[in-house]
Biopython code that builds the backbone (N, CA, C, O; Angstrom):
import numpy as np
from Bio.PDB.StructureBuilder import StructureBuilder

atoms = [
    (1, "UNK", "N", (0.819, -1.190, 0.000)),
    (1, "UNK", "CA", (0.000, 0.000, 0.000)),
    (1, "UNK", "C", (0.864, 1.255, 0.000)),
    (1, "UNK", "O", (0.527, 2.256, -0.632)),
    (2, "UNK", "N", (2.001, 1.184, 0.731)),
    (2, "UNK", "CA", (2.905, 2.331, 0.790)),
    (2, "UNK", "C", (3.501, 2.612, -0.579)),
    (2, "UNK", "O", (3.695, 3.775, -0.935)),
    (3, "UNK", "N", (3.797, 1.577, -1.354)),
    (3, "UNK", "CA", (4.381, 1.740, -2.684)),
    (3, "UNK", "C", (3.415, 2.464, -3.622)),
    (3, "UNK", "O", (3.817, 3.295, -4.436)),
    (4, "UNK", "N", (2.120, 2.124, -3.484)),
    (4, "UNK", "CA", (1.123, 2.785, -4.325)),
    (4, "UNK", "C", (1.051, 4.266, -3.967)),
    (4, "UNK", "O", (0.926, 5.108, -4.856)),
    (5, "UNK", "N", (1.128, 4.591, -2.696)),
    (5, "UNK", "CA", (1.090, 5.989, -2.263)),
    (5, "UNK", "C", (2.319, 6.723, -2.757)),
    (5, "UNK", "O", (2.217, 7.865, -3.203)),
    (6, "UNK", "N", (3.480, 6.089, -2.686)),
    (6, "UNK", "CA", (4.712, 6.721, -3.164)),
    (6, "UNK", "C", (4.658, 6.934, -4.671)),
    (6, "UNK", "O", (5.075, 7.977, -5.175)),
    (7, "UNK", "N", (4.140, 5.931, -5.391)),
    (7, "UNK", "CA", (4.021, 6.058, -6.849)),
    (7, "UNK", "C", (3.054, 7.194, -7.188)),
    (7, "UNK", "O", (3.313, 7.974, -8.104)),
    (8, "UNK", "N", (1.953, 7.292, -6.462)),
    (8, "UNK", "CA", (0.981, 8.363, -6.685)),
    (8, "UNK", "C", (1.588, 9.737, -6.471)),
    (8, "UNK", "O", (1.344, 10.664, -7.243)),
    (9, "UNK", "N", (2.393, 9.861, -5.399)),
    (9, "UNK", "CA", (3.055, 11.141, -5.107)),
    (9, "UNK", "C", (4.073, 11.462, -6.196)),
    (9, "UNK", "O", (4.186, 12.611, -6.623)),
    (10, "UNK", "N", (4.817, 10.449, -6.647)),
    (10, "UNK", "CA", (5.821, 10.667, -7.694)),
    (10, "UNK", "C", (5.136, 11.080, -9.002)),
    (10, "UNK", "O", (5.599, 12.004, -9.671)),
    (11, "UNK", "N", (4.044, 10.411, -9.373)),
    (11, "UNK", "CA", (3.304, 10.767, -10.588)),
    (11, "UNK", "C", (2.765, 12.192, -10.480)),
    (11, "UNK", "O", (2.823, 12.965, -11.437)),
    (12, "UNK", "N", (2.243, 12.525, -9.308)),
    (12, "UNK", "CA", (1.729, 13.876, -9.090)),
    (12, "UNK", "C", (2.837, 14.915, -9.243)),
    (12, "UNK", "O", (2.644, 15.928, -9.915)),
    (13, "UNK", "N", (3.978, 14.677, -8.636)),
    (13, "UNK", "CA", (5.096, 15.630, -8.708)),
    (13, "UNK", "C", (5.636, 15.756, -10.134)),
    (13, "UNK", "O", (5.965, 16.856, -10.577)),
    (14, "UNK", "N", (5.728, 14.624, -10.858)),
    (14, "UNK", "CA", (6.181, 14.674, -12.245)),
    (14, "UNK", "C", (5.194, 15.453, -13.126)),
    (14, "UNK", "O", (5.595, 16.234, -13.988)),
    (15, "UNK", "N", (3.914, 15.226, -12.894)),
    (15, "UNK", "CA", (2.888, 15.962, -13.643)),
    (15, "UNK", "C", (2.980, 17.454, -13.354)),
    (15, "UNK", "O", (2.910, 18.270, -14.273)),
    (16, "UNK", "N", (3.133, 17.807, -12.110)),
    (16, "UNK", "CA", (3.278, 19.203, -11.708)),
    (16, "UNK", "C", (4.517, 19.817, -12.335)),
    (16, "UNK", "O", (4.470, 20.958, -12.794)),
    (17, "UNK", "N", (5.619, 19.091, -12.365)),
    (17, "UNK", "CA", (6.864, 19.566, -12.965)),
    (17, "UNK", "C", (6.681, 19.798, -14.465)),
    (17, "UNK", "O", (7.144, 20.806, -14.999)),
    (18, "UNK", "N", (6.000, 18.860, -15.152)),
    (18, "UNK", "CA", (5.738, 19.031, -16.579)),
    (18, "UNK", "C", (4.874, 20.263, -16.840)),
    (18, "UNK", "O", (5.128, 21.019, -17.777)),
    (19, "UNK", "N", (3.865, 20.456, -16.016)),
    (19, "UNK", "CA", (2.998, 21.630, -16.182)),
    (19, "UNK", "C", (3.800, 22.912, -16.002)),
    (19, "UNK", "O", (3.637, 23.860, -16.770)),
    (20, "UNK", "N", (4.656, 22.946, -15.005)),
    (20, "UNK", "CA", (5.479, 24.137, -14.744)),
    (20, "UNK", "C", (6.439, 24.390, -15.894)),
    (20, "UNK", "O", (6.692, 25.545, -16.239)),
    (21, "UNK", "N", (6.984, 23.327, -16.500)),
    (21, "UNK", "CA", (7.932, 23.496, -17.602)),
    (21, "UNK", "C", (7.248, 23.822, -18.923)),
    (21, "UNK", "O", (7.778, 24.604, -19.713)),
    (22, "UNK", "N", (6.082, 23.236, -19.176)),
    (22, "UNK", "CA", (5.414, 23.399, -20.466)),
    (22, "UNK", "C", (4.579, 24.679, -20.527)),
    (22, "UNK", "O", (4.477, 25.281, -21.595)),
    (23, "UNK", "N", (3.990, 25.104, -19.436)),
    (23, "UNK", "CA", (3.094, 26.250, -19.435)),
    (23, "UNK", "C", (3.741, 27.538, -19.976)),
    (23, "UNK", "O", (3.131, 28.209, -20.808)),
    (24, "UNK", "N", (4.954, 27.905, -19.533)),
    (24, "UNK", "CA", (5.547, 29.139, -20.086)),
    (24, "UNK", "C", (5.806, 29.047, -21.592)),
    (24, "UNK", "O", (5.647, 30.038, -22.305)),
    (25, "UNK", "N", (6.201, 27.871, -22.082)),
    (25, "UNK", "CA", (6.451, 27.695, -23.512)),
    (25, "UNK", "C", (5.143, 27.867, -24.278)),
    (25, "UNK", "O", (5.114, 28.524, -25.319)),
    (26, "UNK", "N", (4.066, 27.283, -23.770)),
    (26, "UNK", "CA", (2.773, 27.402, -24.418)),
    (26, "UNK", "C", (2.273, 28.844, -24.383)),
    (26, "UNK", "O", (1.708, 29.318, -25.369)),
    (27, "UNK", "N", (2.466, 29.539, -23.289)),
    (27, "UNK", "CA", (2.014, 30.923, -23.162)),
    (27, "UNK", "C", (2.715, 31.821, -24.177)),
    (27, "UNK", "O", (2.108, 32.767, -24.680)),
    (28, "UNK", "N", (3.980, 31.543, -24.485)),
    (28, "UNK", "CA", (4.704, 32.347, -25.460)),
    (28, "UNK", "C", (4.228, 32.076, -26.877)),
    (28, "UNK", "O", (4.319, 32.946, -27.743)),
    (29, "UNK", "N", (3.717, 30.863, -27.119)),
    (29, "UNK", "CA", (3.291, 30.525, -28.472)),
    (29, "UNK", "C", (1.907, 31.063, -28.802)),
    (29, "UNK", "O", (1.513, 31.060, -29.968)),
    (30, "UNK", "N", (1.156, 31.526, -27.802)),
    (30, "UNK", "CA", (-0.167, 32.089, -28.051)),
    (30, "UNK", "C", (0.019, 33.445, -28.730)),
    (30, "UNK", "O", (0.698, 34.325, -28.201)),
    (31, "UNK", "N", (-0.587, 33.604, -29.901)),
    (31, "UNK", "CA", (-0.425, 34.848, -30.638)),
    (31, "UNK", "C", (-1.477, 35.858, -30.221)),
    (31, "UNK", "O", (-2.580, 35.506, -29.802)),
    (32, "UNK", "N", (-1.107, 37.113, -30.347)),
    (32, "UNK", "CA", (-2.024, 38.189, -30.014)),
    (32, "UNK", "C", (-3.003, 38.375, -31.176)),
    (32, "UNK", "O", (-2.592, 38.451, -32.334)),
    (33, "UNK", "N", (-4.274, 38.446, -30.865)),
    (33, "UNK", "CA", (-5.282, 38.661, -31.892)),
    (33, "UNK", "C", (-5.323, 40.151, -32.207)),
    (33, "UNK", "O", (-5.507, 40.988, -31.323)),
    (34, "UNK", "N", (-5.148, 40.458, -33.488)),
    (34, "UNK", "CA", (-5.152, 41.854, -33.886)),
    (34, "UNK", "C", (-6.570, 42.278, -34.224)),
    (34, "UNK", "O", (-7.191, 41.742, -35.142)),
    (35, "UNK", "N", (-7.070, 43.241, -33.477)),
    (35, "UNK", "CA", (-8.426, 43.739, -33.660)),
    (35, "UNK", "C", (-8.450, 44.825, -34.724)),
    (35, "UNK", "O", (-9.338, 44.852, -35.576)),
    (36, "UNK", "N", (-7.463, 45.727, -34.670)),
    (36, "UNK", "CA", (-7.416, 46.834, -35.626)),
    (36, "UNK", "C", (-5.988, 47.365, -35.714)),
    (36, "UNK", "O", (-5.146, 47.066, -34.867)),
    (37, "UNK", "N", (-5.732, 48.158, -36.755)),
    (37, "UNK", "CA", (-4.426, 48.788, -36.939)),
    (37, "UNK", "C", (-4.452, 50.182, -36.333)),
    (37, "UNK", "O", (-5.436, 50.905, -36.487)),
    (38, "UNK", "N", (-3.386, 50.566, -35.649)),
    (38, "UNK", "CA", (-3.318, 51.901, -35.039)),
    (38, "UNK", "C", (-3.599, 52.982, -36.071)),
    (38, "UNK", "O", (-3.051, 52.962, -37.173)),
    (39, "UNK", "N", (-4.451, 53.917, -35.707)),
    (39, "UNK", "CA", (-4.789, 55.023, -36.591)),
    (39, "UNK", "C", (-5.983, 54.760, -37.484)),
    (39, "UNK", "O", (-6.521, 55.690, -38.086)),
    (40, "UNK", "N", (-6.413, 53.496, -37.583)),
    (40, "UNK", "CA", (-7.563, 53.147, -38.418)),
    (40, "UNK", "C", (-8.826, 53.795, -37.833)),
    (40, "UNK", "O", (-8.979, 53.878, -36.614)),
    (41, "UNK", "N", (-9.719, 54.246, -38.700)),
    (41, "UNK", "CA", (-10.948, 54.908, -38.265)),
    (41, "UNK", "C", (-12.151, 54.075, -38.711)),
    (41, "UNK", "O", (-12.084, 53.361, -39.711)),
    (42, "UNK", "N", (-13.262, 54.174, -37.953)),
    (42, "UNK", "CA", (-14.493, 53.502, -38.334)),
    (42, "UNK", "C", (-15.684, 54.206, -37.693)),
    (42, "UNK", "O", (-15.545, 54.982, -36.748)),
    (43, "UNK", "N", (-16.855, 53.907, -38.240)),
    (43, "UNK", "CA", (-18.103, 54.363, -37.644)),
    (43, "UNK", "C", (-18.724, 53.193, -36.894)),
    (43, "UNK", "O", (-18.793, 52.078, -37.412)),
    (44, "UNK", "N", (-19.166, 53.449, -35.693)),
    (44, "UNK", "CA", (-19.900, 52.451, -34.918)),
    (44, "UNK", "C", (-21.194, 53.138, -34.496)),
    (44, "UNK", "O", (-21.250, 53.884, -33.518)),
    (45, "UNK", "N", (-22.237, 52.848, -35.285)),
    (45, "UNK", "CA", (-23.486, 53.578, -35.071)),
    (45, "UNK", "C", (-23.267, 55.029, -35.480)),
    (45, "UNK", "O", (-22.848, 55.306, -36.604)),
    (46, "UNK", "N", (-23.547, 55.941, -34.580)),
    (46, "UNK", "CA", (-23.329, 57.370, -34.857)),
    (46, "UNK", "C", (-22.070, 57.882, -34.165)),
    (46, "UNK", "O", (-21.925, 59.088, -33.961)),
    (47, "UNK", "N", (-21.164, 56.988, -33.803)),
    (47, "UNK", "CA", (-19.909, 57.379, -33.152)),
    (47, "UNK", "C", (-18.739, 57.179, -34.103)),
    (47, "UNK", "O", (-18.663, 56.178, -34.815)),
    (48, "UNK", "N", (-17.834, 58.141, -34.106)),
    (48, "UNK", "CA", (-16.605, 58.044, -34.886)),
    (48, "UNK", "C", (-15.529, 57.492, -33.960)),
    (48, "UNK", "O", (-15.259, 58.061, -32.902)),
    (49, "UNK", "N", (-14.910, 56.367, -34.365)),
    (49, "UNK", "CA", (-13.924, 55.705, -33.517)),
    (49, "UNK", "C", (-12.579, 55.605, -34.215)),
    (49, "UNK", "O", (-12.490, 55.571, -35.443)),
    (50, "UNK", "N", (-11.519, 55.558, -33.384)),
    (50, "UNK", "CA", (-10.151, 55.425, -33.886)),
    (50, "UNK", "C", (-9.478, 54.290, -33.132)),
    (50, "UNK", "O", (-9.680, 54.117, -31.930)),
    (51, "UNK", "N", (-8.670, 53.516, -33.862)),
    (51, "UNK", "CA", (-7.940, 52.409, -33.252)),
    (51, "UNK", "C", (-6.697, 52.952, -32.552)),
    (51, "UNK", "O", (-5.915, 53.703, -33.136)),
    (52, "UNK", "N", (-6.531, 52.561, -31.299)),
    (52, "UNK", "CA", (-5.362, 52.975, -30.527)),
    (52, "UNK", "C", (-4.962, 51.818, -29.619)),
    (52, "UNK", "O", (-5.706, 51.439, -28.715)),
    (53, "UNK", "N", (-3.777, 51.262, -29.873)),
    (53, "UNK", "CA", (-3.304, 50.160, -29.039)),
    (53, "UNK", "C", (-4.140, 48.898, -29.184)),
    (53, "UNK", "O", (-4.409, 48.209, -28.199)),
    (54, "UNK", "N", (-4.553, 48.594, -30.416)),
    (54, "UNK", "CA", (-5.316, 47.387, -30.734)),
    (54, "UNK", "C", (-6.710, 47.368, -30.108)),
    (54, "UNK", "O", (-7.272, 46.297, -29.878)),
    (55, "UNK", "N", (-7.271, 48.555, -29.830)),
    (55, "UNK", "CA", (-8.657, 48.626, -29.358)),
    (55, "UNK", "C", (-9.298, 49.898, -29.890)),
    (55, "UNK", "O", (-8.607, 50.875, -30.182)),
    (56, "UNK", "N", (-10.608, 49.884, -30.014)),
    (56, "UNK", "CA", (-11.345, 51.018, -30.556)),
    (56, "UNK", "C", (-11.707, 51.998, -29.454)),
    (56, "UNK", "O", (-12.212, 51.614, -28.399)),
    (57, "UNK", "N", (-11.439, 53.275, -29.720)),
    (57, "UNK", "CA", (-11.797, 54.341, -28.780)),
    (57, "UNK", "C", (-12.694, 55.340, -29.504)),
    (57, "UNK", "O", (-12.409, 55.731, -30.636)),
    (58, "UNK", "N", (-13.775, 55.751, -28.850)),
    (58, "UNK", "CA", (-14.691, 56.716, -29.453)),
    (58, "UNK", "C", (-14.072, 58.102, -29.387)),
    (58, "UNK", "O", (-13.735, 58.601, -28.313)),
    (59, "UNK", "N", (-13.928, 58.720, -30.570)),
    (59, "UNK", "CA", (-13.410, 60.088, -30.639)),
    (59, "UNK", "C", (-14.521, 61.092, -30.388)),
    (59, "UNK", "O", (-14.359, 62.046, -29.627)),
    (60, "UNK", "N", (-15.664, 60.859, -31.048)),
    (60, "UNK", "CA", (-16.767, 61.805, -30.953)),
    (60, "UNK", "C", (-18.075, 61.089, -31.266)),
    (60, "UNK", "O", (-18.116, 60.163, -32.077)),
    (61, "UNK", "N", (-19.129, 61.529, -30.616)),
    (61, "UNK", "CA", (-20.469, 61.078, -30.967)),
    (61, "UNK", "C", (-21.030, 62.108, -31.935)),
    (61, "UNK", "O", (-21.234, 63.268, -31.577)),
    (62, "UNK", "N", (-21.278, 61.673, -33.165)),
    (62, "UNK", "CA", (-21.743, 62.589, -34.216)),
    (62, "UNK", "C", (-23.126, 63.126, -33.867)),
    (62, "UNK", "O", (-23.966, 62.409, -33.323)),
    (63, "UNK", "N", (-23.349, 64.413, -34.192)),
    (63, "UNK", "CA", (-24.648, 65.031, -33.925)),
    (63, "UNK", "C", (-25.754, 64.410, -34.775)),
    (63, "UNK", "O", (-26.881, 64.248, -34.309)),
    (64, "UNK", "N", (-25.427, 64.061, -36.032)),
    (64, "UNK", "CA", (-26.455, 63.508, -36.896)),
    (64, "UNK", "C", (-26.143, 62.075, -37.315)),
    (64, "UNK", "O", (-26.861, 61.150, -36.937)),
    (65, "UNK", "N", (-25.067, 61.883, -38.100)),
    (65, "UNK", "CA", (-24.732, 60.549, -38.600)),
    (65, "UNK", "C", (-23.236, 60.418, -38.792)),
    (65, "UNK", "O", (-22.527, 61.411, -38.960)),
    (66, "UNK", "N", (-22.764, 59.183, -38.765)),
    (66, "UNK", "CA", (-21.376, 58.872, -39.106)),
    (66, "UNK", "C", (-21.409, 58.083, -40.408)),
    (66, "UNK", "O", (-22.115, 57.081, -40.519)),
    (67, "UNK", "N", (-20.637, 58.542, -41.395)),
    (67, "UNK", "CA", (-20.572, 57.869, -42.698)),
    (67, "UNK", "C", (-19.233, 57.199, -42.865)),
    (67, "UNK", "O", (-18.205, 57.739, -42.457)),
    (68, "UNK", "N", (-19.240, 56.006, -43.473)),
    (68, "UNK", "CA", (-18.025, 55.218, -43.670)),
    (68, "UNK", "C", (-17.180, 55.664, -44.863)),
    (68, "UNK", "O", (-15.958, 55.511, -44.852)),
    (69, "UNK", "N", (-17.833, 56.217, -45.897)),
    (69, "UNK", "CA", (-17.044, 56.491, -47.092)),
    (69, "UNK", "C", (-17.115, 57.963, -47.465)),
    (69, "UNK", "O", (-18.112, 58.611, -47.144)),
    (70, "UNK", "N", (-16.124, 58.515, -48.117)),
    (70, "UNK", "CA", (-14.906, 57.839, -48.552)),
    (70, "UNK", "C", (-14.000, 57.479, -47.379)),
    (70, "UNK", "O", (-13.273, 56.488, -47.453)),
    (71, "UNK", "N", (-14.025, 58.242, -46.321)),
    (71, "UNK", "CA", (-13.345, 57.905, -45.063)),
    (71, "UNK", "C", (-14.357, 58.125, -43.951)),
    (71, "UNK", "O", (-15.224, 58.990, -44.078)),
    (72, "UNK", "N", (-14.272, 57.368, -42.867)),
    (72, "UNK", "CA", (-15.226, 57.569, -41.775)),
    (72, "UNK", "C", (-15.205, 59.014, -41.273)),
    (72, "UNK", "O", (-14.145, 59.556, -40.958)),
    (73, "UNK", "N", (-16.395, 59.635, -41.201)),
    (73, "UNK", "CA", (-16.494, 61.018, -40.747)),
    (73, "UNK", "C", (-17.927, 61.328, -40.324)),
    (73, "UNK", "O", (-18.865, 60.639, -40.726)),
    (74, "UNK", "N", (-18.086, 62.369, -39.512)),
    (74, "UNK", "CA", (-19.413, 62.829, -39.110)),
    (74, "UNK", "C", (-19.965, 63.735, -40.203)),
    (74, "UNK", "O", (-19.222, 64.502, -40.815)),
    (75, "UNK", "N", (-21.266, 63.644, -40.447)),
    (75, "UNK", "CA", (-21.915, 64.514, -41.425)),
    (75, "UNK", "C", (-23.024, 65.302, -40.741)),
    (75, "UNK", "O", (-23.619, 64.866, -39.755)),
    (76, "UNK", "N", (-23.273, 66.468, -41.299)),
    (76, "UNK", "CA", (-24.347, 67.308, -40.781)),
    (76, "UNK", "C", (-25.638, 66.948, -41.486)),
    (76, "UNK", "O", (-25.622, 66.394, -42.586)),
    (77, "UNK", "N", (-26.750, 67.262, -40.858)),
    (77, "UNK", "CA", (-28.051, 66.938, -41.433)),
    (77, "UNK", "C", (-28.246, 67.629, -42.775)),
    (77, "UNK", "O", (-28.850, 67.051, -43.678)),
    (78, "UNK", "N", (-27.748, 68.849, -42.924)),
    (78, "UNK", "CA", (-27.940, 69.581, -44.173)),
    (78, "UNK", "C", (-27.276, 68.864, -45.349)),
    (78, "UNK", "O", (-27.821, 68.868, -46.453)),
    (79, "UNK", "N", (-26.111, 68.250, -45.136)),
    (79, "UNK", "CA", (-25.440, 67.520, -46.214)),
    (79, "UNK", "C", (-26.238, 66.278, -46.599)),
    (79, "UNK", "O", (-26.346, 65.947, -47.779)),
    (80, "UNK", "N", (-26.792, 65.598, -45.611)),
    (80, "UNK", "CA", (-27.586, 64.415, -45.891)),
    (80, "UNK", "C", (-28.818, 64.818, -46.693)),
    (80, "UNK", "O", (-29.169, 64.150, -47.666)),
    (81, "UNK", "N", (-29.470, 65.894, -46.297)),
    (81, "UNK", "CA", (-30.651, 66.370, -47.019)),
    (81, "UNK", "C", (-30.293, 66.718, -48.452)),
    (81, "UNK", "O", (-31.066, 66.430, -49.366)),
    (82, "UNK", "N", (-29.133, 67.333, -48.667)),
    (82, "UNK", "CA", (-28.697, 67.694, -50.007)),
    (82, "UNK", "C", (-28.524, 66.450, -50.867)),
    (82, "UNK", "O", (-28.998, 66.415, -52.002)),
    (83, "UNK", "N", (-27.849, 65.426, -50.341)),
    (83, "UNK", "CA", (-27.622, 64.197, -51.105)),
    (83, "UNK", "C", (-28.933, 63.480, -51.400)),
    (83, "UNK", "O", (-29.123, 62.978, -52.508)),
    (84, "UNK", "N", (-29.827, 63.425, -50.443)),
    (84, "UNK", "CA", (-31.119, 62.766, -50.661)),
    (84, "UNK", "C", (-31.898, 63.518, -51.737)),
    (84, "UNK", "O", (-32.498, 62.903, -52.619)),
    (85, "UNK", "N", (-31.888, 64.850, -51.661)),
    (85, "UNK", "CA", (-32.569, 65.663, -52.671)),
    (85, "UNK", "C", (-31.975, 65.419, -54.051)),
    (85, "UNK", "O", (-32.710, 65.284, -55.029)),
    (86, "UNK", "N", (-30.664, 65.364, -54.136)),
    (86, "UNK", "CA", (-29.987, 65.121, -55.401)),
    (86, "UNK", "C", (-30.365, 63.764, -55.988)),
    (86, "UNK", "O", (-30.605, 63.653, -57.190)),
    (87, "UNK", "N", (-30.418, 62.748, -55.159)),
    (87, "UNK", "CA", (-30.795, 61.402, -55.603)),
    (87, "UNK", "C", (-32.237, 61.388, -56.107)),
    (87, "UNK", "O", (-32.535, 60.767, -57.128)),
    (88, "UNK", "N", (-33.121, 62.066, -55.399)),
    (88, "UNK", "CA", (-34.530, 62.116, -55.811)),
    (88, "UNK", "C", (-34.660, 62.827, -57.155)),
    (88, "UNK", "O", (-35.381, 62.360, -58.037)),
    (89, "UNK", "N", (-33.962, 63.961, -57.319)),
    (89, "UNK", "CA", (-34.027, 64.710, -58.578)),
    (89, "UNK", "C", (-33.543, 63.851, -59.741)),
    (89, "UNK", "O", (-34.203, 63.786, -60.778)),
    (90, "UNK", "N", (-32.389, 63.186, -59.577)),
    (90, "UNK", "CA", (-31.873, 62.335, -60.646)),
    (90, "UNK", "C", (-32.802, 61.155, -60.913)),
    (90, "UNK", "O", (-32.968, 60.750, -62.064)),
    (91, "UNK", "N", (-33.405, 60.602, -59.873)),
    (91, "UNK", "CA", (-34.352, 59.505, -60.042)),
    (91, "UNK", "C", (-35.550, 59.929, -60.872)),
    (91, "UNK", "O", (-35.963, 59.214, -61.785)),
    (92, "UNK", "N", (-36.112, 61.096, -60.557)),
    (92, "UNK", "CA", (-37.254, 61.609, -61.320)),
    (92, "UNK", "C", (-36.842, 61.906, -62.763)),
    (92, "UNK", "O", (-37.586, 61.619, -63.700)),
    (93, "UNK", "N", (-35.650, 62.484, -62.931)),
    (93, "UNK", "CA", (-35.150, 62.799, -64.269)),
    (93, "UNK", "C", (-35.018, 61.536, -65.121)),
    (93, "UNK", "O", (-35.449, 61.522, -66.274)),
    (94, "UNK", "N", (-34.428, 60.483, -64.566)),
    (94, "UNK", "CA", (-34.289, 59.220, -65.303)),
    (94, "UNK", "C", (-35.650, 58.597, -65.593)),
    (94, "UNK", "O", (-35.842, 58.007, -66.656)),
    (95, "UNK", "N", (-36.584, 58.719, -64.675)),
    (95, "UNK", "CA", (-37.924, 58.186, -64.880)),
    (95, "UNK", "C", (-38.620, 58.899, -66.046)),
    (95, "UNK", "O", (-39.212, 58.255, -66.913)),
    (96, "UNK", "N", (-38.544, 60.210, -66.056)),
    (96, "UNK", "CA", (-39.165, 60.990, -67.132)),
    (96, "UNK", "C", (-38.517, 60.663, -68.473)),
    (96, "UNK", "O", (-39.216, 60.462, -69.466)),
    (97, "UNK", "N", (-37.183, 60.607, -68.508)),
    (97, "UNK", "CA", (-36.481, 60.267, -69.760)),
    (97, "UNK", "C", (-36.877, 58.869, -70.221)),
    (97, "UNK", "O", (-37.097, 58.650, -71.412)),
    (98, "UNK", "N", (-36.969, 57.938, -69.306)),
    (98, "UNK", "CA", (-37.372, 56.574, -69.639)),
    (98, "UNK", "C", (-38.785, 56.521, -70.198)),
    (98, "UNK", "O", (-39.047, 55.809, -71.167)),
    (99, "UNK", "N", (-39.693, 57.268, -69.591)),
    (99, "UNK", "CA", (-41.071, 57.308, -70.086)),
    (99, "UNK", "C", (-41.137, 57.927, -71.476)),
    (99, "UNK", "O", (-41.865, 57.433, -72.338)),
    (100, "UNK", "N", (-40.384, 59.005, -71.704)),
    (100, "UNK", "CA", (-40.369, 59.645, -73.020)),
    (100, "UNK", "C", (-39.809, 58.714, -74.095)),
    (100, "UNK", "O", (-40.346, 58.633, -75.199)),
    (101, "UNK", "N", (-38.733, 58.018, -73.763)),
    (101, "UNK", "CA", (-38.150, 57.065, -74.719)),
    (101, "UNK", "C", (-39.141, 55.932, -74.999)),
    (101, "UNK", "O", (-39.320, 55.523, -76.147)),
    (102, "UNK", "N", (-39.779, 55.433, -73.947)),
    (102, "UNK", "CA", (-40.775, 54.369, -74.113)),
    (102, "UNK", "C", (-41.937, 54.814, -74.988)),
    (102, "UNK", "O", (-42.376, 54.066, -75.861)),
    (103, "UNK", "N", (-42.440, 56.025, -74.763)),
    (103, "UNK", "CA", (-43.537, 56.563, -75.568)),
    (103, "UNK", "C", (-43.110, 56.717, -77.021)),
    (103, "UNK", "O", (-43.873, 56.397, -77.932)),
    (104, "UNK", "N", (-41.895, 57.204, -77.238)),
    (104, "UNK", "CA", (-41.378, 57.384, -78.593)),
    (104, "UNK", "C", (-41.267, 56.045, -79.316)),
    (104, "UNK", "O", (-41.651, 55.936, -80.480)),
    (105, "UNK", "N", (-40.748, 55.031, -78.637)),
    (105, "UNK", "CA", (-40.586, 53.699, -79.244)),
    (105, "UNK", "C", (-41.951, 53.099, -79.564)),
    (105, "UNK", "O", (-42.134, 52.531, -80.640)),
    (106, "UNK", "N", (-42.908, 53.216, -78.650)),
    (106, "UNK", "CA", (-44.246, 52.660, -78.881)),
    (106, "UNK", "C", (-44.963, 53.391, -80.014)),
    (106, "UNK", "O", (-45.649, 52.762, -80.819)),
    (107, "UNK", "N", (-44.811, 54.703, -80.080)),
    (107, "UNK", "CA", (-45.479, 55.451, -81.143)),
    (107, "UNK", "C", (-44.891, 55.103, -82.517)),
    (107, "UNK", "O", (-45.619, 55.092, -83.510)),
    (108, "UNK", "N", (-43.591, 54.822, -82.585)),
    (108, "UNK", "CA", (-42.964, 54.418, -83.849)),
    (108, "UNK", "C", (-43.418, 53.019, -84.254)),
    (108, "UNK", "O", (-43.547, 52.751, -85.449)),
    (109, "UNK", "N", (-43.661, 52.130, -83.317)),
    (109, "UNK", "CA", (-44.120, 50.768, -83.632)),
    (109, "UNK", "C", (-45.552, 50.809, -84.173)),
    (109, "UNK", "O", (-45.903, 50.025, -85.055)),
    (110, "UNK", "N", (-46.370, 51.709, -83.656)),
    (110, "UNK", "CA", (-47.761, 51.801, -84.089)),
    (110, "UNK", "C", (-47.854, 52.360, -85.508)),
    (110, "UNK", "O", (-48.764, 52.007, -86.258)),
    (111, "UNK", "N", (-46.928, 53.220, -85.872)),
    (111, "UNK", "CA", (-46.927, 53.829, -87.208)),
    (111, "UNK", "C", (-46.595, 52.800, -88.282)),
    (111, "UNK", "O", (-47.045, 52.928, -89.420)),
    (112, "UNK", "N", (-45.828, 51.801, -87.940)),
    (112, "UNK", "CA", (-45.395, 50.786, -88.931)),
    (112, "UNK", "C", (-46.502, 49.869, -89.166)),
    (112, "UNK", "O", (-46.373, 48.936, -89.958)),
]
sb = StructureBuilder()
sb.init_structure("model")
sb.init_model(0)
sb.init_chain("A")
sb.init_seg("    ")
for serial, (resi, resn, name, xyz) in enumerate(atoms, 1):
    if name == "N":
        sb.init_residue(resn, " ", resi, " ")
    sb.init_atom(name, np.array(xyz, "f"), 0.0, 1.0, " ", f" {name:<3s}", serial, name[0])
structure = sb.get_structure()
């Protein structure tokens, strides 16, 4: 019975020694996960954020919106209204041109 106890203690000590020797080697082999590059900018909701030390920090909470392109930046409501108005105008213009072309094509088919 004493031999089994001694063997158990020896196995325990050897296991502990292996853990102590292997753990630091394993800890060094764990690579750091890169979240972002320093200086990189992004929008998170309506907040403008900058990467600093592999983590995102909020620079400013935008009053209206944060846009991703061409570079992440805060925009004012007036600029958004201007772009929406411009898109609507061009949409209506293309619709009218399309209808006129369609009418012209149909009227030429009826004449033949």
